[in-house]
C-alpha positions, 0 to 999 in steps of 0.5 A: 204713564204707561203700565210698566212692562219692565223692572226699570219702569216698575221701579220708576212707578214705585219711586213716585212720591204720593205724599210726604212719607208715602211712595207708590211702592208702599202700596203694591205688595199683595199676598194674593199676587205673591202666592199665585204668581200675579203682578199687582201693577196698575193698568192706569198708573196715572189714575192710581197715582192721583187717587193714591195721592188723595188717600195719602195726603188727606188721610194717611199722613194726618193719621200718622202725624197723630198716632205714629207710623202706620202699617199697610196691610193691603192697599192697591189691587189690580183688577186681575188680582182682585178678581182671583181674590174674589173667586177664591173667597179671600175676602175680596169683593167683586171688581165692580164693588172694588172699583175706586176702592181697592182697585185704584186705577178704575173709576166706579160706576158713577165715574168717581175715583177713589183709593183704600188701604187696609191699615193697622195703627200700632200706636193705637193697637199696642195700647188698646185691645179690649172689646169695643176699643176700636170705636175710639179710633173710629170716632177720632177719624170720623171727627178729624179726617175727610174719610169716605168709608171705614171698615174694621176687622178683629185682628189688631183692629185693622181697618180699611180707610178709604178716600173717595170723590163722593164720600159716604162717611160710613163706618162698618165693623166685622168685629164679633158682637159689634158687626154692622154700622157704627154710623152712616148718614141718617143715623142719629149719632152721625153728626156732632162732637164725639170727643167723649168717645175718643178722649185719651187715645192720642199717644 
């Protein structure tokens, strides 16, 4: 598929079904693009679709099955949109660091593909809002889903959830008093059963 240049072509891209309940259009909205008049459209739609499909089928659908509807905060970014977000300090990493992360249609330096979405899980966030509660959701995902990376933020425990061909399986937090890694390969808490950490969180 070529990069859409018309409304009809972009409509067709948006109608591509990535999984049972998610469509490509769900991931194309960008606050940065809307404010600055940019188009958040993949240069390589086929790669974006392939990576997005793995994200949706492997992570978002099973998470949604467990906790109810997922809200997409930010997902795909074109290289142009991400570069502007980085230049204006909108909490966007450089393009090179975001290839196969938020920039779904570019492979990273290792040649691997990947895709990330920043999401809120209302079925969790509406019930758990105390300091440290985010770890309960993080450990549930760690124990149940084939994620690559997770990166948690303070507001409603939104987090970046990433799929990647070469998963790191690391969990990072930007939440005050919990900044840093919750776990990553090599840490003593990385392996094993963490059910005591997430017991009782399912709706």
